[in-house]
C-alpha positions as CSV (number, residue, x, y, z in Angstrom):
1,M,-19.2,-12.3,-11.7
2,T,-20.9,-10.3,-14.4
3,F,-19.8,-6.8,-15.2
4,D,-20.8,-4.0,-17.7
5,L,-18.2,-2.6,-20.0
6,W,-17.5,0.5,-17.9
7,Q,-16.9,-1.8,-14.9
8,W,-14.4,-3.9,-16.8
9,V,-12.6,-0.7,-17.8
10,L,-12.2,0.3,-14.2
11,L,-11.2,-3.2,-13.2
12,F,-8.4,-3.4,-15.8
13,L,-7.2,0.2,-15.0
14,G,-7.1,-0.7,-11.3
15,A,-5.0,-3.9,-12.0
16,L,-2.7,-1.8,-14.2
17,V,-2.2,0.7,-11.4
18,V,-1.5,-2.2,-9.0
19,G,1.6,-3.1,-11.1
20,L,2.7,0.5,-11.5
21,A,2.5,1.0,-7.7
22,K,4.5,-2.1,-7.0
23,T,7.5,-1.3,-9.2
24,G,7.4,2.4,-10.0
25,I,5.4,5.0,-8.0
26,P,4.2,3.7,-4.6
27,G,2.1,6.8,-4.0
28,V,-0.4,5.7,-6.6
29,S,-1.4,2.7,-4.5
30,I,-4.4,4.4,-3.1
31,L,-5.8,4.9,-6.7
32,F,-6.4,1.2,-7.4
33,V,-8.4,0.8,-4.2
34,G,-10.8,3.5,-5.4
35,L,-11.0,2.1,-9.0
36,L,-11.9,-1.4,-7.9
37,A,-14.2,-0.2,-5.2
38,N,-16.1,1.8,-7.7
39,A,-16.4,-1.1,-10.1
40,M,-17.8,-3.6,-7.6
41,P,-19.0,-3.6,-4.0
42,A,-16.2,-2.4,-1.7
43,R,-16.3,-5.5,0.5
44,Q,-15.9,-7.8,-2.5
45,A,-13.2,-5.6,-3.9
46,T,-10.9,-6.2,-1.0
47,G,-10.8,-9.9,-1.7
48,V,-10.2,-9.4,-5.4
49,I,-7.4,-6.9,-4.8
50,L,-5.3,-9.0,-2.5
51,P,-4.1,-11.7,-5.1
52,L,-3.4,-8.9,-7.6
53,L,-1.2,-7.2,-5.0
54,I,0.7,-10.4,-4.3
55,L,1.4,-10.8,-8.0
56,G,2.7,-7.3,-8.1
57,D,4.7,-7.9,-4.9
58,V,6.5,-10.9,-6.6
59,F,7.6,-8.7,-9.5
60,G,8.7,-6.0,-7.1
61,V,10.8,-8.4,-5.0
62,L,12.4,-10.0,-8.1
63,L,13.4,-6.5,-9.3
64,Y,14.5,-4.8,-6.1
65,R,15.2,-7.4,-3.4
66,R,18.9,-6.7,-3.3
67,H,18.2,-3.1,-2.1
68,T,16.0,-4.2,0.8
69,E,16.7,-2.4,4.2
70,W,16.0,-5.3,6.5
71,R,16.6,-3.3,9.7
72,H,13.4,-1.4,9.1
73,L,11.4,-4.5,8.4
74,W,12.3,-6.3,11.7
75,K,11.0,-3.2,13.6
76,L,7.7,-3.3,11.7
77,F,6.7,-6.9,11.3
78,P,5.5,-7.8,14.9
79,W,3.4,-4.6,15.1
80,T,2.0,-5.1,11.6
81,M,0.8,-8.6,12.5
82,A,-1.0,-7.2,15.5
83,G,-2.6,-4.5,13.3
84,V,-3.9,-7.2,10.8
85,A,-5.5,-9.1,13.7
86,A,-7.1,-5.8,15.0
87,G,-8.4,-5.0,11.5
88,W,-9.9,-8.5,11.2
89,L,-11.7,-8.0,14.5
90,A,-12.9,-4.5,13.5
91,L,-14.1,-5.3,10.0
92,G,-17.5,-6.3,11.2
93,H,-17.9,-3.3,13.4
94,I,-17.1,-0.2,11.3
95,D,-18.6,0.9,8.0
96,D,-16.9,2.1,4.9
97,G,-17.4,5.8,5.7
98,Q,-15.8,5.4,9.1
99,T,-12.9,3.5,7.6
100,R,-12.3,6.2,5.0
101,R,-12.3,9.0,7.4
102,L,-10.1,7.2,9.9
103,L,-7.5,6.4,7.1
104,G,-7.6,10.0,5.8
105,A,-7.0,11.4,9.3
106,I,-4.1,9.0,9.8
107,L,-2.5,9.9,6.5
108,A,-2.9,13.6,7.2
109,V,-1.2,13.3,10.6
110,M,1.7,11.3,9.2
111,L,2.3,13.8,6.4
112,I,2.5,16.6,9.1
113,L,4.9,14.5,11.1
114,H,7.0,13.7,8.0
115,Y,7.5,17.4,7.2
116,W,8.1,18.3,10.8
117,R,10.9,15.7,11.0
118,K,12.3,16.8,7.6
119,F,12.6,20.5,8.4
120,R,13.6,20.4,12.1
121,P,17.3,21.1,12.8
122,A,18.6,17.5,12.9
123,P,21.5,16.0,10.9
124,D,20.3,13.7,8.2
125,D,22.7,10.9,9.1
126,T,21.3,10.6,12.6
127,L,17.6,10.6,11.6
128,V,17.3,6.8,11.2
129,A,19.2,6.0,14.4
130,Q,17.1,8.4,16.4
131,A,13.8,7.2,15.1
132,P,12.0,6.1,18.3
133,L,10.4,2.7,18.7
134,W,6.9,4.1,18.9
135,V,7.2,5.4,15.3
136,A,7.8,1.9,14.0
137,A,5.2,0.4,16.3
138,G,2.5,3.0,15.3
139,T,3.3,2.6,11.6
140,G,3.2,-1.2,11.9
141,L,-0.2,-1.2,13.7
142,L,-1.6,1.3,11.2
143,A,-0.3,-0.6,8.2
144,G,-1.7,-3.9,9.4
145,F,-5.1,-2.4,10.3
146,T,-5.6,-0.4,7.2
147,T,-4.4,-3.1,4.9
148,L,-7.0,-5.5,6.1
149,V,-10.0,-3.1,6.2
150,A,-9.2,-1.2,3.0
151,N,-6.0,-2.5,1.3
152,A,-4.7,1.0,1.8
153,A,-1.5,0.5,3.8
154,G,0.6,1.7,0.9
155,S,0.3,5.4,1.7
156,V,1.1,4.7,5.4
157,M,4.3,2.9,4.4
158,T,5.2,5.6,1.8
159,I,5.3,8.2,4.6
160,Y,7.3,6.0,7.0
161,L,9.9,4.9,4.5
162,L,10.4,8.5,3.2
163,A,10.7,9.7,6.8
164,M,13.5,7.1,7.2
165,R,15.3,8.8,4.2
166,L,15.7,5.7,2.2
167,P,17.1,6.2,-1.3
168,K,14.7,5.4,-4.2
169,M,15.9,1.8,-4.8
170,G,16.1,1.1,-1.0
171,F,12.5,2.4,-0.7
172,L,11.3,0.1,-3.5
173,G,13.1,-3.0,-2.3
174,T,12.0,-2.6,1.3
175,N,8.5,-1.8,0.3
176,A,8.3,-4.8,-2.0
177,V,9.5,-7.3,0.6
178,F,7.3,-5.8,3.3
179,F,4.1,-6.1,1.3
180,L,4.9,-9.5,-0.1
181,L,5.2,-10.9,3.4
182,L,2.3,-8.9,4.7
183,N,-0.1,-9.8,1.9
184,W,0.6,-13.5,2.2
185,F,0.0,-13.2,6.0
186,K,-3.5,-11.7,5.2
187,V,-4.7,-14.5,3.0
188,P,-6.1,-16.8,5.7
189,F,-8.0,-13.9,7.3
190,M,-9.6,-13.0,3.9
191,V,-10.5,-16.6,3.2
192,N,-12.0,-16.8,6.7
193,L,-14.2,-13.8,5.9
194,G,-15.2,-15.3,2.6
195,L,-13.7,-12.5,0.6
196,I,-11.3,-14.7,-1.3
197,N,-13.3,-17.5,-3.1
198,H,-13.6,-19.3,-6.4
199,D,-15.3,-16.4,-8.2
200,S,-12.8,-13.8,-7.0
201,L,-9.8,-16.0,-8.0
202,A,-11.4,-16.5,-11.5
203,L,-11.6,-12.7,-11.9
204,N,-7.9,-12.4,-10.7
205,L,-6.8,-14.7,-13.6
206,K,-8.5,-12.3,-16.1
207,L,-6.9,-9.2,-14.5
208,A,-3.4,-10.7,-14.0
209,P,-2.0,-9.6,-17.4
210,A,-2.9,-6.0,-16.6
211,V,-0.9,-6.2,-13.4
212,I,2.1,-7.6,-15.3
213,V,2.0,-4.8,-17.9
214,G,1.8,-2.2,-15.0
215,C,4.8,-3.8,-13.3
216,L,6.9,-3.4,-16.5
217,I,5.8,0.2,-17.0
218,G,6.6,1.0,-13.4
219,R,10.1,-0.5,-13.7
220,Y,10.7,1.7,-16.8
221,A,9.5,4.8,-14.9
222,A,11.4,4.1,-11.7
223,A,14.7,3.8,-13.6
224,R,14.3,7.2,-15.1
225,M,13.0,9.2,-12.2
226,N,15.4,11.1,-9.9
227,Q,15.1,10.9,-6.1
228,Q,13.5,14.3,-5.6
229,V,10.8,13.8,-8.2
230,F,10.2,10.3,-6.8
231,E,9.7,11.6,-3.2
232,L,7.6,14.6,-4.4
233,T,5.3,12.4,-6.5
234,A,4.8,9.9,-3.7
235,L,4.0,12.6,-1.1
236,L,1.7,14.6,-3.5
237,L,-0.4,11.5,-4.3
238,T,-0.5,10.5,-0.6
239,G,-1.7,14.0,0.3
240,L,-4.4,13.9,-2.4
241,A,-5.5,10.5,-1.1
242,A,-5.8,11.9,2.5
243,V,-8.0,14.9,1.2
244,K,-10.2,12.6,-0.8
245,L,-10.7,10.2,2.1
246,L,-11.6,13.0,4.5
247,I,-13.9,15.0,2.2
248,F,-15.6,12.5,-0.1
């Protein structure tokens, strides 16, 4: 693959943000999708992004695995696998514009539901126990579908995990394990579509150091950010992502 200087800048910035999203501020996950998609064809970018995400996931799991809330993951995994399969089938039938608008609408609805659940008169300690199965099922399907067609499930999971009122470290640990397993599950589908190949892996090797630097910066930021700022930042970035996807 041959790139101009400005494209290399976007590629390295995108890889840096991958690391930051995996260990620091999950809400920035939508940003690296846009950076890489503007540096190269969007379809190719999905194949380049996945190995970078897996590298970031490994760092996230190593740092936060002891904080993982497994009870949430067991509810999500079966539905997420079904969503990946649906995304694989749909990838040849929807264009980039339709995918962006669909994802933007999904994020907007989930933000509304999050704030409705947050401000309705219900005790905090019963929120997780009362979360209906359809919430986990819908989130899993959406996460699986959007991660395959656009590598953009991070914002979906941000809304879900915040709605479950996970503390900052529990959020990061659960998010890291979920995406490590999910992204490895996606690899055969991406290889089958020809999106992961020799050229894309060669580019991954060049971008890997930027992911590692981003992971280290993210770890430093997460350790110094309080819970309210963490949640507000994640929700704000998710809201901006929804607006961008719907309008642009």
